[in-house]
N, C-alpha and C positions, 0 to 999 in steps of 0.2 A: 434607381432612386435611393435605395438603402446602402449602396456601395460606400458612399462618403461617410455615412454613420458607422459602418463596419470598420472603415479605415481609422476613424477617430477613436473608436472603442478599442481597437487593437493597440494603437499607440498608448492609450491610457492604461491598458492592462500591463503593457511591457514597461512603460516608463514610470507611471505613478504607483502601480501595484507591485512592480518588480516580479511579475509572474514568469515562470519558465516558458519556453516555447510550447511544450506539450500542454500546459494548463491554458495558455492563451488560445491555442488551436481548439481545445475542448470548448471554451466559452464561445468562440466564433462559430463553431459547429452548431451550438444551440440556437444562435441567431439565424444561421442558415436555414435551420428547420422551420423557424417562425416565418421567414420570408418565402420559403417554399410553400408553406400553408397559405400565405396571403395570395401568392400567385395562382395557386389552384382554386382559391375562393374568388378569384378575379377582383381582389381588393387592392386599391391603390393608396391605402391609408399610410400616413407617415407615423413615426413613433409617437408624436404628440397627439395623434388622432385615435390611437388604439385605446380601448376601454377594457375594464375588467371582463365584461361579457365576451369580448373578442378573444382574450387570452384563455378564458375558460373553454371556449369552443376549440381553440388550438390544442389545449391539453387533452380534450376529449378526442380530437382527431389523432393525436399522438398515441393515446391509449388504444384506440381502434386499430392502429398499425401493429399492435402486439407488443409495444414497449413495456418493460417491467416497471413496477412502481418506483424502483430505485433509479431507473433511467429517466422516468418522468420527473422525479425530484431533482435530478441533476440538471435537466433542461430548465426547470423553474428557477433553480439557483442561478443559472447563466443569464436568464432574462432579468432577474432581480438586479444582478450586477450591471447589466446593460442600462437599466433605468436609473441606477445610481449615477452612472456616467452621464446619462441624458439630463439629469437634474443639475449636476455640477456644471455642465456646459450650456445650460438654459435651452436645451433642445426641446424638453417637455416640461410644462409647469406642473403636471400631475403625474403620479406614479400609479399606474393601474395594477401593479403587482402587490400592493399593500395588503389586499384582502384575498390574494390568490393562494389557495390552499394546495399544499403538496399531498399526494396520496399517503395514507398511513402505511408505514413500513413495518413489516414484521422482522424483528432482529433474529435471524437464524443463528442458533448457537452452533459454532463449528465443532467438529471432532477435535478432541484434545488427546495428545499422547501422554502416557505416564512416563516417568523418568526411565523405568525399566524398558518400556517400548522404544524409547529413543535410543537407549543403549543397544537394544536388540537390532534396530535398523542400522546403526553405525557399525555393529559387529559383523554385518554381512559384507562389508567392503573388503575387496581383495587387495591387501597391502603389498603384494608382490609386484603389482603393476604400478607404474609411475602415477597414472591417473587415480589410483587408489589412495595414495598419500595426499593428493590434492583434494579428493572428494571428502576424505576424513577431516581435513582442515576446514573445508567449507561447512560441513554439517556441525562440527564442534563450534564454529564461530557463529553460525545461525542460531543455534540453541543458546549459546552463552550470551549473545547480545540482542536477540530478538529482532534480527535484521529482516527487512523486506528483500525479496529476491533481486530487485533492481539495485538495491544498495550493495548487495554482495558482489554482483557482476561488475559494478562500477568502482568497487573499493580500490584505493591506490596505496602503494607502499608508503608514500609520503603522509598518509592519514593514520599510520600505525604508530602509536606512542606506547609501545609495550613496557618500556622502562617505568612509565608513570601508571601503567595498568589501564590505559584507555585507548579507544579508537575514535577517530573523528569521522562522522558519517554525514554524507550529503543526502538528505531525505526529500520528501515531496515538496515541490515549490522551491527547490534549491535551498531549503533550510538546513543549516548545519546543527549538529548536536554531538556532544561528547558522551560516549557510552562505555561504562566499565567493562573490562573483558576478563574472563576467568582464566586461571592458570592452565587448565587443560587445553583450551582453545589457543592460547599463546604458544604452548609447547608444540602443537601440531602444525600451526601456521609457520612457526620458525623452522621446523623440520622440512616442511614443503619448500620454503624459500631457499634454504641452505642446500638441500640434497636433491631436489627435483626440478624446481623452476630454473635453476642455473644451467640446466642442460637443454632447455627449450630455446630454439632460435626465435628471438622476439622480433615481431614485425614492427616497422616504424609506427610511432604513435601509441604503442602499447607498453613501452618501457616501464611506466609507473604502475600499470595495472597488476594487482596481486595475483588473481587467478586466471591462468591462460590455458587455451586448448593446445593440442599438439602442434598446431600450425603457428602458434605464437601470437594469437589474437585473443581478445577477451571472450569469455564464454557467453552464450546466449541464455536468456531466461528459460527458454524451452529446454535447454540442455540440463539445467538444474532440476526442472520438473521431471524429466526422463530418468535422471540418476536416482531421485528420491522414489519414484514409482517402482523402479526395478528393485531397489533395496527393500522396499516395504513388502513387495510380493515375495521376495526371498525369505523375509522374516516371518511370513505367514500372518501378517497383520491385516485384518479385514476392514479397518476403518478407512475413510476417505482421507488420504494423506497427500498434501502438497507442500511446497516450500513455506506457504503461509501457516501451515499447521505447526511448524517449528516455532514461529513467532507467537502464535496463539498459546502454545504450550509453555513457552518462556514466561509470558505474562500471567497465565493462569497459575503456574507453579509459584510465582512471586506473590500473587494475591492470596493464594491458599496458605502460603507461609507467613502471612500477616504483613506483607509489604505495604507501605503507604501508597495510596492510589495516585497521588501527585508525582511521586518518584517514578512509578511505573509509566505514567503519562510522559514524563520527561525522557525516559529511556526509549520508549516506543516512538517518540517524535509525533505524538498526537497533538493536534492544534487545540482540540476541545476535550475537556475531561469526560464529556458524555460518551465519546468514542471509547474511552478506556473503561467506562462503567459497565460495559458488556461483560467484563471479567468478574464483576461482583455477582452477576446472575449465575455465572458458571460456579462461582464460589458457593452460592447458596445451595446449588444442586449438590455440590461436594459435601456441604455441611449436613444436608438432609441424609445423604447416603451414609455419612459417618454415624448419625443418630440411629438410622435403621440397623446398622451393623453392630453398634456397641451399646445402645441404650436399652435397658430391659423392658421399658414400656413400649418400645417400637417393635419388639420381637414377637 
């Protein structure tokens, strides 16, 4: 019974909202969870018949499955979008999600690397190996531009505008942004392209991809995780370090240096300024530490 609603919702997400395939699938998965719950509850209610109480019971069921508060919030967001679609298509006259509350999320502050620690990790790369030159270019670029791991592996040669000092990045939801790129990153990416990548036999469909594995195809996200994990261990750094740590460090160092939050938001490709505001919390921690270290009244 819900299949026709799901089909319509899918078309709306793709055509009206211009969402990527991955985002569309994520929203549909949220509705699948709701219909799974309705089947288990032996409920034959249509979207127009569901009330706030039904959805609250559904979220309670989701929580009992062991889903994290962030996963629960994600599902609620999906259901809200679904009811937006239902209202536009006159499928439902009421929106039961209006008073549906998402669980309170604790914003965990991630580990941040200092500039010296980033330098120390990059220094562990063996530049005598071809993949060493590639890995140095990757890490320099990640820290210089604050890129997501997916943005790095999907980066194309046609998106590099080094003469202008920018790269064009395709971010979440296929949103494009221009990000300034530092001289050091430009230098090592150019070395990689000119001296290393030219010797890799490129597989069809990968001609424009910047970073390739030895088989001539684009790197996997997992590969970047493994490269960073190995280098961090070699550097003797005990913090939890992932590709995202480089992005967090990029943003934190900018905010600590006094960068405008809107500019940081633009460079990171955050849709909402509240996502970027996590770095002001990190900054406050940094400010307090500075006071403790240097202010006589704090000693």
